[in-house]
TORPA-4810 file (N, C-alpha, C, O; in nm, 3 decimals):
<nodes>
NODE_1_-1.353_-0.242_-1.313_-1.421_-0.142_-1.233_-1.461_-0.203_-1.099_-1.506_-0.317_-1.094_M
NODE_2_-1.445_-0.129_-0.993_-1.482_-0.176_-0.861_-1.633_-0.194_-0.854_-1.709_-0.112_-0.904_V
NODE_3_-1.674_-0.304_-0.790_-1.816_-0.325_-0.767_-1.891_-0.390_-0.882_-2.014_-0.396_-0.877_G
NODE_4_-1.823_-0.439_-0.984_-1.892_-0.500_-1.096_-1.928_-0.646_-1.069_-2.004_-0.705_-1.145_T
NODE_5_-1.872_-0.705_-0.961_-1.896_-0.845_-0.933_-1.807_-0.937_-1.014_-1.816_-1.059_-1.000_G
NODE_6_-1.721_-0.883_-1.097_-1.633_-0.963_-1.181_-1.493_-0.975_-1.122_-1.410_-1.051_-1.174_K
NODE_7_-1.465_-0.903_-1.015_-1.333_-0.903_-0.954_-1.338_-0.987_-0.829_-1.425_-0.965_-0.744_I
NODE_8_-1.247_-1.085_-0.814_-1.249_-1.169_-0.696_-1.107_-1.194_-0.645_-1.012_-1.194_-0.723_S
NODE_9_-1.095_-1.215_-0.513_-0.962_-1.242_-0.457_-0.916_-1.382_-0.490_-0.998_-1.472_-0.512_P
NODE_10_-0.786_-1.400_-0.494_-0.730_-1.532_-0.518_-0.642_-1.576_-0.402_-0.575_-1.679_-0.411_D
NODE_11_-0.640_-1.501_-0.295_-0.562_-1.539_-0.178_-0.616_-1.468_-0.054_-0.690_-1.369_-0.065_N
NODE_12_-0.579_-1.519_0.063_-0.610_-1.451_0.188_-0.521_-1.328_0.199_-0.439_-1.303_0.111_D
NODE_13_-0.538_-1.252_0.305_-0.451_-1.137_0.328_-0.308_-1.186_0.346_-0.282_-1.283_0.417_W
NODE_14_-0.216_-1.118_0.281_-0.073_-1.147_0.293_-0.008_-1.031_0.367_-0.027_-0.915_0.330_V
NODE_15_0.068_-1.062_0.471_0.141_-0.958_0.543_0.268_-0.927_0.464_0.358_-1.010_0.453_E
NODE_16_0.274_-0.807_0.409_0.386_-0.769_0.321_0.509_-0.726_0.400_0.621_-0.735_0.349_A
NODE_17_0.491_-0.678_0.522_0.605_-0.634_0.600_0.573_-0.508_0.678_0.458_-0.467_0.690_G
NODE_18_0.680_-0.448_0.732_0.661_-0.327_0.812_0.764_-0.222_0.775_0.872_-0.252_0.725_S
NODE_19_0.727_-0.098_0.801_0.817_0.016_0.784_0.839_0.074_0.922_0.744_0.112_0.991_I
NODE_20_0.966_0.081_0.963_0.998_0.131_1.095_1.078_0.261_1.091_1.103_0.322_1.194_T
NODE_21_1.119_0.302_0.970_1.201_0.422_0.955_1.147_0.507_0.840_1.116_0.456_0.733_T
NODE_22_1.137_0.639_0.863_1.091_0.731_0.757_1.192_0.739_0.644_1.312_0.718_0.663_E
NODE_23_1.140_0.771_0.526_1.222_0.791_0.406_1.155_0.901_0.324_1.035_0.893_0.298_Q
NODE_24_1.229_1.001_0.285_1.169_1.104_0.201_1.123_1.043_0.069_1.174_0.939_0.027_T
NODE_25_1.028_1.108_0.005_0.981_1.061_-0.125_1.100_1.045_-0.217_1.197_1.120_-0.208_A
NODE_26_1.094_0.948_-0.306_1.206_0.918_-0.394_1.237_1.038_-0.484_1.149_1.090_-0.552_L
NODE_27_1.362_1.079_-0.485_1.407_1.189_-0.570_1.414_1.142_-0.715_1.414_1.022_-0.742_A
NODE_28_1.422_1.235_-0.806_1.427_1.202_-0.948_1.539_1.102_-0.978_1.519_1.008_-1.055_V
NODE_29_1.656_1.122_-0.919_1.768_1.032_-0.947_1.768_0.907_-0.858_1.865_0.831_-0.858_D
NODE_30_1.661_0.885_-0.781_1.652_0.769_-0.694_1.538_0.677_-0.727_1.501_0.593_-0.645_G
NODE_31_1.480_0.692_-0.846_1.363_0.612_-0.881_1.394_0.491_-0.967_1.305_0.412_-0.997_R
NODE_32_1.521_0.474_-1.008_1.554_0.352_-1.081_1.541_0.236_-0.983_1.559_0.254_-0.863_D
NODE_33_1.512_0.117_-1.032_1.484_0.005_-0.943_1.603_-0.028_-0.854_1.585_-0.059_-0.736_T
NODE_34_1.723_-0.024_-0.907_1.841_-0.059_-0.827_1.856_0.034_-0.707_1.881_-0.013_-0.596_A
NODE_35_1.841_0.163_-0.727_1.856_0.260_-0.618_1.741_0.250_-0.518_1.763_0.247_-0.397_T
NODE_36_1.618_0.244_-0.569_1.501_0.239_-0.480_1.501_0.112_-0.396_1.471_0.116_-0.277_A
NODE_37_1.533_0.000_-0.458_1.529_-0.127_-0.387_1.650_-0.148_-0.296_1.652_-0.241_-0.216_E
NODE_38_1.752_-0.063_-0.309_1.869_-0.071_-0.222_1.849_0.003_-0.090_1.935_-0.003_-0.002_A
NODE_39_1.737_0.073_-0.075_1.709_0.139_0.052_1.700_0.034_0.163_1.665_-0.081_0.138_L
NODE_40_1.733_0.075_0.283_1.730_-0.017_0.398_1.593_-0.082_0.411_1.490_-0.019_0.387_A
NODE_41_1.592_-0.209_0.450_1.468_-0.285_0.464_1.369_-0.218_0.559_1.248_-0.232_0.542_A
NODE_42_1.419_-0.145_0.659_1.330_-0.077_0.754_1.255_0.039_0.692_1.159_0.089_0.750_A
NODE_43_1.298_0.082_0.571_1.239_0.199_0.506_1.140_0.165_0.395_1.067_0.254_0.350_K
NODE_44_1.136_0.041_0.350_1.051_0.008_0.234_0.975_-0.123_0.257_1.014_-0.208_0.336_I
NODE_45_0.866_-0.134_0.185_0.796_-0.261_0.167_0.783_-0.279_0.017_0.723_-0.197_-0.052_I
NODE_46_0.840_-0.387_-0.033_0.833_-0.417_-0.176_0.743_-0.538_-0.196_0.757_-0.640_-0.128_K
NODE_47_0.651_-0.526_-0.290_0.560_-0.635_-0.322_0.579_-0.671_-0.469_0.565_-0.586_-0.557_I
NODE_48_0.610_-0.796_-0.494_0.620_-0.845_-0.631_0.486_-0.904_-0.672_0.427_-0.983_-0.597_N
NODE_49_0.440_-0.868_-0.787_0.317_-0.923_-0.842_0.356_-1.042_-0.929_0.328_-1.043_-1.049_N
NODE_50_0.419_-1.141_-0.868_0.477_-1.252_-0.942_0.374_-1.344_-1.007_0.405_-1.412_-1.105_A
NODE_51_0.253_-1.346_-0.953_0.152_-1.433_-1.011_0.089_-1.362_-1.129_0.032_-1.254_-1.112_R
NODE_52_0.098_-1.418_-1.247_0.047_-1.349_-1.366_-0.104_-1.327_-1.361_-0.179_-1.406_-1.303_P
NODE_53_-0.145_-1.220_-1.421_-0.287_-1.195_-1.439_-0.357_-1.119_-1.329_-0.477_-1.095_-1.339_G
NODE_54_-0.286_-1.081_-1.223_-0.353_-1.005_-1.117_-0.401_-0.873_-1.176_-0.322_-0.797_-1.233_A
NODE_55_-0.528_-0.847_-1.161_-0.590_-0.728_-1.216_-0.568_-0.608_-1.126_-0.549_-0.496_-1.173_Y
NODE_56_-0.571_-0.634_-0.996_-0.565_-0.524_-0.899_-0.512_-0.576_-0.767_-0.498_-0.696_-0.745_A
NODE_57_-0.483_-0.481_-0.678_-0.448_-0.512_-0.539_-0.547_-0.441_-0.448_-0.597_-0.333_-0.478_F
NODE_58_-0.573_-0.504_-0.335_-0.646_-0.442_-0.228_-0.549_-0.437_-0.110_-0.496_-0.540_-0.068_L
NODE_59_-0.526_-0.317_-0.058_-0.432_-0.298_0.053_-0.509_-0.258_0.178_-0.612_-0.192_0.171_F
NODE_60_-0.457_-0.299_0.293_-0.502_-0.248_0.422_-0.378_-0.221_0.506_-0.271_-0.276_0.479_R
NODE_61_-0.393_-0.136_0.606_-0.278_-0.090_0.682_-0.304_-0.104_0.831_-0.417_-0.090_0.878_F
NODE_62_-0.197_-0.130_0.905_-0.202_-0.140_1.050_-0.088_-0.055_1.105_0.007_-0.024_1.034_R
NODE_63_-0.099_-0.017_1.233_0.007_0.064_1.294_0.014_0.035_1.443_-0.086_0.002_1.507_A
NODE_64_0.136_0.049_1.497_0.158_0.038_1.642_0.099_0.160_1.710_0.088_0.267_1.651_D
NODE_65_0.062_0.143_1.837_0.027_0.259_1.918_-0.121_0.282_1.931_-0.203_0.191_1.920_G
NODE_66_-0.153_0.407_1.955_-0.291_0.447_1.984_-0.370_0.479_1.858_-0.316_0.487_1.748_N
NODE_67_-0.500_0.497_1.878_-0.587_0.543_1.769_-0.552_0.688_1.736_-0.495_0.760_1.817_A
NODE_68_-0.588_0.728_1.617_-0.573_0.864_1.567_-0.429_0.906_1.537_-0.401_1.026_1.528_D
NODE_69_-0.337_0.811_1.522_-0.203_0.843_1.474_-0.209_0.846_1.322_-0.273_0.761_1.261_L
NODE_70_-0.142_0.944_1.261_-0.144_0.950_1.114_-0.003_0.937_1.059_0.095_0.980_1.119_D
NODE_71_0.003_0.878_0.941_0.129_0.859_0.870_0.103_0.880_0.722_-0.011_0.872_0.676_S
NODE_72_0.209_0.908_0.647_0.198_0.931_0.503_0.282_0.827_0.430_0.402_0.814_0.452_V
NODE_73_0.215_0.753_0.341_0.282_0.652_0.260_0.287_0.698_0.115_0.192_0.755_0.062_L
NODE_74_0.401_0.672_0.052_0.416_0.694_-0.091_0.412_0.557_-0.156_0.486_0.467_-0.115_E
NODE_75_0.327_0.540_-0.257_0.314_0.412_-0.328_0.368_0.429_-0.469_0.325_0.517_-0.543_L
NODE_76_0.463_0.343_-0.504_0.527_0.347_-0.635_0.505_0.215_-0.707_0.480_0.113_-0.643_Y
NODE_77_0.514_0.218_-0.840_0.503_0.097_-0.921_0.613_0.098_-1.027_0.656_0.204_-1.073_A
NODE_78_0.657_-0.022_-1.066_0.760_-0.037_-1.171_0.734_-0.167_-1.248_0.665_-0.257_-1.200_A
NODE_79_0.790_-0.172_-1.365_0.787_-0.295_-1.446_0.930_-0.343_-1.463_1.016_-0.270_-1.510_R
NODE_80_0.954_-0.467_-1.423_1.087_-0.525_-1.441_1.195_-0.440_-1.377_1.187_-0.406_-1.259_G
NODE_81_1.296_-0.407_-1.455_1.408_-0.327_-1.404_1.395_-0.181_-1.443_1.491_-0.105_-1.434_T
NODE_82_1.276_-0.141_-1.487_1.253_-0.003_-1.525_1.242_0.085_-1.400_1.260_0.035_-1.289_D
NODE_83_1.215_0.210_-1.416_1.206_0.305_-1.306_1.072_0.298_-1.234_0.969_0.265_-1.293_H
NODE_84_1.075_0.328_-1.104_0.953_0.342_-1.026_0.892_0.479_-1.052_0.964_0.577_-1.074_Y
NODE_85_0.762_0.486_-1.049_0.697_0.617_-1.047_0.584_0.612_-0.945_0.520_0.509_-0.924_H
NODE_86_0.561_0.727_-0.881_0.461_0.733_-0.775_0.322_0.724_-0.837_0.290_0.794_-0.933_R
NODE_87_0.241_0.636_-0.778_0.102_0.625_-0.825_0.004_0.683_-0.724_-0.112_0.708_-0.758_I
NODE_88_0.050_0.705_-0.599_-0.038_0.769_-0.500_0.040_0.804_-0.374_0.140_0.740_-0.340_A
NODE_89_-0.009_0.905_-0.306_0.033_0.936_-0.170_-0.087_0.909_-0.082_-0.196_0.959_-0.108_T
NODE_90_-0.068_0.829_0.024_-0.178_0.787_0.109_-0.153_0.834_0.252_-0.052_0.798_0.313_L
NODE_91_-0.244_0.913_0.305_-0.239_0.949_0.446_-0.331_0.851_0.518_-0.450_0.844_0.489_T
NODE_92_-0.275_0.777_0.613_-0.350_0.675_0.685_-0.362_0.715_0.832_-0.271_0.774_0.889_I
NODE_93_-0.476_0.682_0.893_-0.502_0.715_1.032_-0.547_0.588_1.104_-0.635_0.517_1.055_V
NODE_94_-0.487_0.560_1.219_-0.526_0.441_1.295_-0.661_0.461_1.361_-0.697_0.571_1.405_T
NODE_95_-0.736_0.352_1.367_-0.866_0.353_1.432_-0.860_0.282_1.566_-0.753_0.267_1.624_G
NODE_96_-0.975_0.239_1.615_-0.983_0.172_1.744_-0.974_0.021_1.735_-0.941_-0.045_1.834_L
NODE_97_-1.002_-0.036_1.617_-1.004_-0.182_1.605_-0.864_-0.238_1.613_-0.777_-0.205_1.532_Q
NODE_98_-0.843_-0.325_1.712_-0.713_-0.388_1.733_-0.703_-0.514_1.649_-0.803_-0.574_1.610_N
NODE_99_-0.579_-0.552_1.621_-0.552_-0.684_1.564_-0.541_-0.780_1.681_-0.574_-0.743_1.794_T
NODE_100_-0.496_-0.901_1.657_-0.476_-0.997_1.766_-0.374_-0.944_1.867_-0.382_-0.975_1.986_A
NODE_101_-0.278_-0.863_1.819_-0.184_-0.797_1.910_-0.251_-0.668_1.957_-0.280_-0.580_1.875_E
NODE_102_-0.277_-0.656_2.084_-0.356_-0.545_2.138_-0.297_-0.408_2.111_-0.369_-0.308_2.116_A
NODE_103_-0.168_-0.400_2.081_-0.105_-0.269_2.059_-0.101_-0.229_1.913_-0.051_-0.121_1.879_T
NODE_104_-0.152_-0.314_1.825_-0.154_-0.282_1.681_-0.298_-0.259_1.639_-0.386_-0.342_1.664_I
NODE_105_-0.322_-0.145_1.574_-0.456_-0.106_1.531_-0.465_-0.103_1.379_-0.369_-0.067_1.311_H
NODE_106_-0.581_-0.141_1.327_-0.607_-0.123_1.185_-0.628_0.025_1.156_-0.675_0.100_1.242_F
NODE_107_-0.593_0.068_1.038_-0.620_0.205_0.996_-0.764_0.212_0.949_-0.811_0.125_0.876_C
NODE_108_-0.835_0.317_0.990_-0.976_0.330_0.953_-1.001_0.444_0.855_-1.112_0.461_0.805_D
NODE_109_-0.897_0.522_0.827_-0.911_0.633_0.734_-0.792_0.635_0.639_-0.677_0.628_0.682_T
NODE_110_-0.821_0.646_0.511_-0.717_0.663_0.409_-0.759_0.781_0.323_-0.870_0.785_0.270_I
NODE_111_-0.670_0.877_0.309_-0.693_0.991_0.221_-0.585_0.988_0.114_-0.466_0.985_0.145_T
NODE_112_-0.626_0.988_-0.011_-0.529_0.978_-0.120_-0.507_1.114_-0.185_-0.596_1.199_-0.190_S
NODE_113_-0.385_1.132_-0.236_-0.349_1.250_-0.314_-0.240_1.208_-0.412_-0.193_1.094_-0.408_S
NODE_114_-0.201_1.298_-0.499_-0.097_1.270_-0.600_-0.125_1.141_-0.677_-0.032_1.069_-0.713_N
NODE_115_-0.252_1.111_-0.702_-0.287_0.985_-0.767_-0.267_0.992_-0.919_-0.301_1.091_-0.983_E
NODE_116_-0.213_0.885_-0.973_-0.209_0.865_-1.117_-0.343_0.801_-1.152_-0.366_0.684_-1.120_D
NODE_117_-0.431_0.875_-1.217_-0.568_0.830_-1.242_-0.577_0.700_-1.323_-0.678_0.631_-1.315_D
NODE_118_-0.474_0.667_-1.398_-0.477_0.545_-1.477_-0.491_0.421_-1.389_-0.547_0.320_-1.433_L
NODE_119_-0.440_0.427_-1.266_-0.443_0.311_-1.177_-0.576_0.296_-1.104_-0.597_0.198_-1.033_F
NODE_120_-0.667_0.393_-1.121_-0.802_0.384_-1.068_-0.804_0.362_-0.917_-0.885_0.283_-0.867_D
NODE_121_-0.716_0.430_-0.843_-0.710_0.415_-0.698_-0.839_0.457_-0.632_-0.895_0.562_-0.664_G
NODE_122_-0.888_0.375_-0.539_-1.012_0.401_-0.469_-0.993_0.370_-0.321_-0.936_0.266_-0.286_T
NODE_123_-1.041_0.459_-0.234_-1.031_0.436_-0.091_-1.167_0.401_-0.033_-1.271_0.445_-0.083_T
NODE_124_-1.165_0.322_0.074_-1.285_0.302_0.155_-1.245_0.331_0.298_-1.152_0.269_0.351_S
NODE_125_-1.314_0.422_0.360_-1.283_0.461_0.498_-1.413_0.468_0.577_-1.508_0.535_0.537_S
NODE_126_-1.415_0.397_0.690_-1.533_0.398_0.777_-1.484_0.407_0.921_-1.394_0.332_0.961_L
NODE_127_-1.540_0.495_0.999_-1.496_0.517_1.137_-1.489_0.385_1.214_-1.587_0.311_1.223_A
NODE_128_-1.374_0.359_1.270_-1.347_0.243_1.355_-1.371_0.109_1.285_-1.397_0.008_1.351_D
NODE_129_-1.362_0.109_1.155_-1.366_-0.015_1.077_-1.227_-0.030_1.012_-1.134_0.041_1.051_M
NODE_130_-1.213_-0.119_0.917_-1.086_-0.137_0.848_-1.095_-0.069_0.712_-1.180_-0.104_0.629_I
NODE_131_-1.009_0.030_0.689_-1.007_0.101_0.561_-0.927_0.020_0.459_-0.838_-0.058_0.496_A
NODE_132_-0.958_0.038_0.331_-0.889_-0.032_0.223_-0.853_0.065_0.111_-0.915_0.170_0.094_H
NODE_133_-0.750_0.028_0.036_-0.713_0.104_-0.083_-0.704_0.005_-0.198_-0.627_-0.092_-0.192_Y
NODE_134_-0.782_0.028_-0.302_-0.788_-0.056_-0.421_-0.711_0.014_-0.532_-0.727_0.134_-0.554_Y
NODE_135_-0.627_-0.061_-0.603_-0.552_-0.003_-0.714_-0.530_-0.111_-0.822_-0.495_-0.224_-0.791_V
NODE_136_-0.552_-0.072_-0.947_-0.527_-0.165_-1.058_-0.377_-0.180_-1.080_-0.301_-0.088_-1.050_R
NODE_137_-0.335_-0.294_-1.133_-0.192_-0.316_-1.157_-0.145_-0.264_-1.292_-0.030_-0.224_-1.306_T
NODE_138_-0.233_-0.263_-1.391_-0.198_-0.221_-1.528_-0.075_-0.295_-1.580_0.000_-0.241_-1.662_L
NODE_139_-0.054_-0.417_-1.535_0.058_-0.497_-1.580_0.190_-0.469_-1.510_0.291_-0.530_-1.542_G
NODE_140_0.190_-0.376_-1.414_0.312_-0.349_-1.338_0.337_-0.466_-1.244_0.243_-0.523_-1.189_F
NODE_141_0.463_-0.504_-1.226_0.493_-0.622_-1.147_0.564_-0.595_-1.015_0.596_-0.689_-0.942_D
NODE_142_0.590_-0.469_-0.983_0.652_-0.434_-0.855_0.582_-0.312_-0.796_0.552_-0.215_-0.866_K
NODE_143_0.556_-0.320_-0.666_0.496_-0.209_-0.593_0.582_-0.183_-0.471_0.628_-0.277_-0.406_F
NODE_144_0.603_-0.057_-0.439_0.695_-0.019_-0.333_0.629_0.087_-0.245_0.578_0.188_-0.295_L
NODE_145_0.629_0.065_-0.115_0.580_0.162_-0.018_0.696_0.220_0.060_0.788_0.147_0.099_F
NODE_146_0.694_0.350_0.082_0.783_0.414_0.178_0.696_0.506_0.264_0.589_0.549_0.221_I
NODE_147_0.742_0.536_0.385_0.669_0.627_0.474_0.745_0.758_0.477_0.852_0.767_0.537_A
NODE_148_0.689_0.860_0.412_0.756_0.990_0.411_0.730_1.067_0.540_0.798_1.166_0.569_S
NODE_149_0.633_1.022_0.618_0.606_1.077_0.751_0.534_0.968_0.829_0.435_0.913_0.780_D
NODE_150_0.582_0.936_0.947_0.515_0.831_1.023_0.513_0.862_1.171_0.609_0.916_1.226_K
NODE_151_0.403_0.827_1.235_0.388_0.844_1.379_0.415_0.714_1.455_0.430_0.716_1.577_D
NODE_152_0.422_0.603_1.384_0.446_0.473_1.447_0.490_0.374_1.339_0.493_0.409_1.220_S
NODE_153_0.523_0.253_1.379_0.555_0.150_1.281_0.430_0.117_1.200_0.320_0.112_1.254_N
NODE_154_0.449_0.095_1.071_0.338_0.071_0.979_0.351_-0.068_0.919_0.460_-0.111_0.882_I
NODE_155_0.238_-0.137_0.909_0.233_-0.271_0.851_0.138_-0.266_0.731_0.033_-0.203_0.737_Y
NODE_156_0.177_-0.334_0.623_0.096_-0.336_0.501_0.055_-0.480_0.472_0.138_-0.571_0.474_V
NODE_157_-0.073_-0.499_0.446_-0.127_-0.628_0.403_-0.185_-0.608_0.263_-0.229_-0.499_0.228_D
NODE_158_-0.185_-0.716_0.184_-0.244_-0.706_0.050_-0.317_-0.834_0.013_-0.295_-0.941_0.071_Y
NODE_159_-0.402_-0.818_-0.084_-0.475_-0.928_-0.145_-0.475_-0.902_-0.295_-0.510_-0.793_-0.339_C
NODE_160_-0.437_-1.002_-0.374_-0.443_-0.988_-0.520_-0.587_-1.013_-0.566_-0.655_-1.101_-0.513_R
NODE_161_-0.631_-0.936_-0.663_-0.764_-0.950_-0.719_-0.753_-0.987_-0.867_-0.664_-0.938_-0.937_L
NODE_162_-0.844_-1.074_-0.912_-0.841_-1.121_-1.050_-0.973_-1.092_-1.118_-1.079_-1.094_-1.055_Y
NODE_163_-0.966_-1.067_-1.248_-1.086_-1.044_-1.328_-1.144_-1.180_-1.365_-1.080_-1.260_-1.434_D
NODE_164_-1.264_-1.207_-1.319_-1.328_-1.336_-1.343_-1.435_-1.329_-1.454_-1.524_-1.413_-1.457_R
NODE_165_-1.427_-1.229_-1.543_-1.530_-1.218_-1.646_-1.509_-1.317_-1.757_-1.587_-1.321_-1.852_S
</nodes>
C-alpha cells in the first residue's frame, strides 16, 4: 500500500526512453509479446523488470515543447512470452518545470482511466511540480508504453520500489 513506509526505492531515476511516433492502442490480435515488441522503436518504450522482487514502479514523464501539451499513454504489462494486457490509460500534461534541457518539461498532471484495479495504480499531480504514477508489478516482468495520442515527444523515467517489511 502506498504511504505505509515499507516501500523504498532501490535505484535512482532510470531514463527508459522516448516515444516520437503515435501508435494506436494494441488491437486484440496485436497483444502477443512478439507482435507488440516488434513495433518500431519510435513507437514504444519497453521496461523489463529484470531485478527480482520489485514490488512496484514509480513513473514520471517529460515532454518536448511548451507547458500545457497533453498526450495519451497506454500502459501494458506481460509475463515472459505471454500476452500484454492494458493496465491503464494515462493522459499526461506538461507543466512549467524544465529539466536540464530548457525545451523539455516535466509533466505535472496525470489523469488515469481504463485502470486494472489489481495493479493499484495511483497518480500524484500538483500544479507546476513533477507528477508521478505508482503501479504494483504483481510479478509481471515486462511493461510497455505506447502513445495513442501525442502533442510532442514523450520521455519516461522509472524507479523500482521494494517492500522492506
